[in-house]
N, CA, C and O of each residue as an XYZ file, in Angstrom:
308
protein
N      46.702    131.715    121.882
C      46.598    131.581    120.620
C      47.627    131.709    119.726
O      48.257    132.763    119.632
N      47.942    130.409    118.829
C      49.082    130.769    118.075
C      48.989    131.421    116.788
O      47.953    131.944    116.376
N      50.102    131.383    116.148
C      50.633    132.812    114.742
C      49.818    131.958    113.635
O      50.147    130.818    113.309
N      48.384    132.864    112.940
C      48.006    132.515    112.027
C      49.305    132.678    110.596
O      50.408    133.221    110.645
N      48.497    131.846    109.207
C      49.463    132.489    108.561
C      49.905    133.886    108.149
O      51.058    134.247    107.916
N      48.281    134.943    108.074
C      48.296    135.701    108.077
C      49.209    136.396    108.788
O      49.993    137.220    108.319
N      49.090    135.993    110.173
C      50.308    137.163    110.689
C      51.788    136.748    110.575
O      52.824    137.314    110.925
N      51.559    135.664    110.016
C      53.062    135.575    109.994
C      53.694    135.956    108.902
O      54.911    135.895    108.728
N      53.062    136.268    108.311
C      53.283    136.960    106.766
C      53.971    138.395    107.362
O      55.154    138.727    107.279
N      53.080    138.986    107.861
C      52.699    139.853    108.239
C      53.916    139.993    109.429
O      54.188    141.170    109.669
N      54.413    139.351    109.931
C      55.824    139.343    111.000
C      56.577    139.001    109.836
O      56.072    140.025    109.378
N      57.020    138.730    109.260
C      58.100    137.801    107.845
C      58.150    139.705    106.651
O      58.895    139.857    105.683
N      57.348    140.573    107.077
C      57.523    141.842    106.998
C      58.494    143.037    107.318
O      59.475    143.652    106.899
N      57.589    142.962    108.321
C      58.453    143.808    109.613
C      59.657    143.099    109.994
O      60.415    143.577    110.838
N      59.897    141.906    109.385
C      61.312    141.310    109.671
C      61.884    141.934    108.630
O      62.884    142.502    109.070
N      61.782    142.107    107.583
C      62.941    142.282    106.983
C      62.716    144.523    106.497
O      62.342    145.092    105.472
N      63.013    144.855    107.364
C      63.004    146.208    107.957
C      64.550    146.816    108.529
O      64.778    146.769    109.738
N      65.168    147.156    107.955
C      66.612    147.538    108.462
C      66.074    148.833    109.689
O      65.642    149.978    109.557
N      66.344    148.023    110.780
C      66.017    149.460    112.041
C      67.360    150.290    112.559
O      67.418    151.092    113.491
N      68.265    149.916    111.800
C      69.620    150.696    111.970
C      69.601    151.946    111.268
O      70.600    152.666    111.278
N      68.155    152.392    110.425
C      68.039    153.641    109.635
C      66.955    153.603    109.354
O      66.411    152.504    109.465
N      66.017    154.932    108.793
C      64.897    155.322    109.302
C      64.528    155.440    107.577
O      63.477    155.101    107.035
N      65.943    156.123    106.839
C      66.184    155.944    105.363
C      65.650    154.910    104.376
O      65.278    155.098    103.218
N      65.685    153.954    104.973
C      65.512    153.104    104.196
C      64.191    151.792    104.043
O      64.312    150.870    104.849
N      63.393    151.739    103.388
C      61.675    151.419    103.416
C      62.141    149.635    102.737
O      63.211    149.027    102.743
N      61.056    149.352    102.326
C      60.579    147.766    101.009
C      59.529    147.724    100.938
O      58.563    147.818    101.694
N      59.797    147.506     99.534
C      59.155    146.805     98.475
C      58.633    145.945     98.168
O      59.241    144.889     97.996
N      56.964    146.076     97.927
C      56.347    144.548     98.247
C      55.894    144.394     96.189
O      54.773    144.745     95.821
N      56.766    143.941     95.320
C      56.114    144.389     94.087
C      54.926    143.563     93.971
O      54.521    142.563     94.564
N      54.308    144.601     92.617
C      52.869    142.903     92.076
C      53.702    142.127     92.055
O      53.744    141.573     93.154
N      54.605    141.660     91.227
C      54.494    140.138     90.827
C      54.859    139.357     92.704
O      55.152    138.164     92.786
N      54.800    139.932     93.539
C      54.830    139.207     94.873
C      53.528    138.834     95.018
O      52.431    139.375     94.885
N      54.320    136.800     95.605
C      52.865    136.096     95.933
C      50.987    137.118     96.774
O      51.131    137.831     97.767
N      50.042    137.000     96.353
C      49.318    137.291     96.949
C      48.889    137.238     98.225
O      47.813    137.725     98.568
N      49.912    136.483     99.238
C      49.971    136.462    100.806
C      50.234    137.840    101.279
O      49.626    138.497    102.124
N      52.177    138.410     99.925
C      52.321    138.990    101.085
C      51.887    140.222    100.429
O      51.759    141.123    101.259
N      51.586    140.620     99.100
C      50.784    141.904     99.085
C      49.460    141.970     99.532
O      48.760    142.934     99.221
N      48.857    140.676    100.514
C      47.610    140.939    101.406
C      48.287    141.520    102.136
O      48.180    142.741    102.251
N      49.530    140.509    103.113
C      49.863    141.143    104.593
C      50.772    142.824    104.335
O      51.046    143.407    105.384
N      51.100    143.367    103.304
C      51.169    144.627    103.489
C      50.180    145.566    103.610
O      50.306    146.573    104.306
N      48.991    145.237    102.835
C      47.932    146.019    103.037
C      47.530    146.152    103.878
O      47.018    147.225    104.196
N      47.588    144.773    104.888
C      46.997    144.865    106.201
C      47.725    145.591    107.063
O      47.111    146.210    107.932
N      49.238    145.674    107.008
C      50.122    146.433    107.928
C      49.772    147.703    107.523
O      49.539    148.582    108.352
N      49.717    147.871    106.474
C      49.314    149.743    106.124
C      48.009    149.947    106.494
O      47.824    151.094    106.903
N      46.887    149.133    106.498
C      45.944    149.531    107.219
C      45.822    149.403    108.409
O      44.720    149.722    108.855
N      46.914    148.879    109.433
C      47.132    149.321    110.732
C      47.949    150.282    111.097
O      48.428    150.511    112.208
N      48.115    150.966    109.852
C      49.266    152.056    110.468
C      50.702    151.909    110.607
O      51.349    152.913    110.906
N      51.120    151.124    110.484
C      52.610    149.833    110.560
C      53.623    150.641    109.403
O      54.726    151.173    109.530
N      52.742    150.474    108.264
C      53.772    151.473    106.926
C      53.104    152.152    106.218
O      51.915    152.156    105.899
N      54.524    153.131    105.831
C      53.502    154.494    105.186
C      52.937    154.245    103.967
O      52.303    155.203    103.523
N      52.961    153.382    103.364
C      52.537    152.482    101.448
C      51.724    151.555    101.951
O      52.031    151.329    103.122
N      50.718    150.844    101.538
C      50.681    149.805    100.928
C      50.906    148.631    100.296
O      50.306    147.557    100.263
N      52.180    149.176     99.659
C      52.565    148.370     99.008
C      54.641    147.913     99.336
O      55.466    147.447     98.550
N      54.812    148.427    101.134
C      55.897    149.232    101.830
C      56.568    150.080    102.048
O      56.255    150.336    103.210
N      57.430    150.864    101.735
C      57.503    151.959    102.265
C      58.481    151.833    103.582
O      59.421    151.098    103.885
N      57.771    152.942    104.223
C      59.024    153.170    105.509
C      57.894    152.419    106.517
O      56.701    152.242    106.272
N      58.565    152.075    107.598
C      57.774    152.452    109.175
C      57.535    153.681    110.464
O      58.299    154.320    111.187
N      56.051    153.601    110.288
C      55.972    154.240    111.182
C      55.998    154.412    112.247
O      56.152    153.274    112.689
N      55.938    155.342    113.412
C      56.677    155.368    114.923
C      56.000    153.863    115.181
O      56.930    153.246    115.701
N      55.032    153.088    115.102
C      54.465    152.373    115.503
C      54.535    150.784    114.808
O      54.209    149.611    114.991
N      55.233    151.734    113.854
C      55.319    150.424    112.912
C      57.135    149.712    113.167
O      57.754    148.675    112.927
N      57.387    151.169    113.844
C      59.118    150.667    114.046
C      58.974    149.773    115.079
O      59.471    148.646    115.100
N      58.163    150.368    116.104
C      58.227    149.558    117.420
C      57.530    147.889    117.051
O      58.392    147.054    117.326
N      56.491    147.354    116.622
C      56.545    146.550    116.162
C      57.414    145.904    115.318
O      57.528    144.733    115.678
N      57.738    146.030    114.845
C      59.051    145.727    113.628
C      60.548    145.299    114.997
O      61.338    144.375    114.802
N      60.584    145.976    115.935
C      62.126    146.105    116.277
C      61.487    144.551    117.800
O      62.214    144.025    118.642
N      60.295    144.354    117.610
C      59.435    143.407    118.738
C      59.357    142.147    117.757
O      59.679    141.085    118.290
N      59.116    142.108    116.887
C      59.304    141.006    115.613
C      61.054    140.075    115.338
O      61.492    138.940    115.149
N      61.512    141.456    115.481
C      62.866    140.874    115.217
C      63.482    140.201    116.208
O      63.928    139.070    116.014
N      63.589    140.927    117.578
C      63.720    140.255    118.842
C      63.598    138.992    118.650
O      64.525    138.212    118.429
N      62.232    138.686    118.740
C      61.429    137.240    118.796
C      61.675    136.271    117.789
O      61.195    135.141    117.879
N      62.635    136.750    116.502
C      62.972    135.737    115.691
C      64.643    135.611    116.566
O      65.124    134.501    116.793
N      65.196    136.603    116.878
C      66.377    135.498    117.663
C      66.300    135.170    118.632
O      67.343    134.682    119.065
N      65.243    135.193    119.484
C      65.151    134.275    119.801
C      64.882    132.992    119.701
O      65.503    131.930    119.668
N      63.971    133.302    119.668
C      62.995    131.595    118.956
C      63.847    130.866    118.219
O      63.754    129.639    118.264
N      65.017    131.609    117.254
C      66.009    130.969    116.336
C      67.666    130.494    117.421
O      68.530    129.623    117.331
N      67.486    131.229    118.022
C      68.172    130.399    119.073
C      69.637    131.229    118.636
O      70.692    130.963    119.212
């Protein structure tokens, strides 16, 4: 199954997190593109982030973000 645009938006948000610290979150502003706002909501609904507009990664989200960021490193070569 290929990445859909909705999955790609979720991965893009996960890629923005700094995994070197748990003290730094991400904020998706209300002026962001609707697709980005919806992706953040889906990540929240899945239990990967602490707030519907970003916040911090949960334990599961930290694992997912790590995999997403590793995948980006691999495919970017």
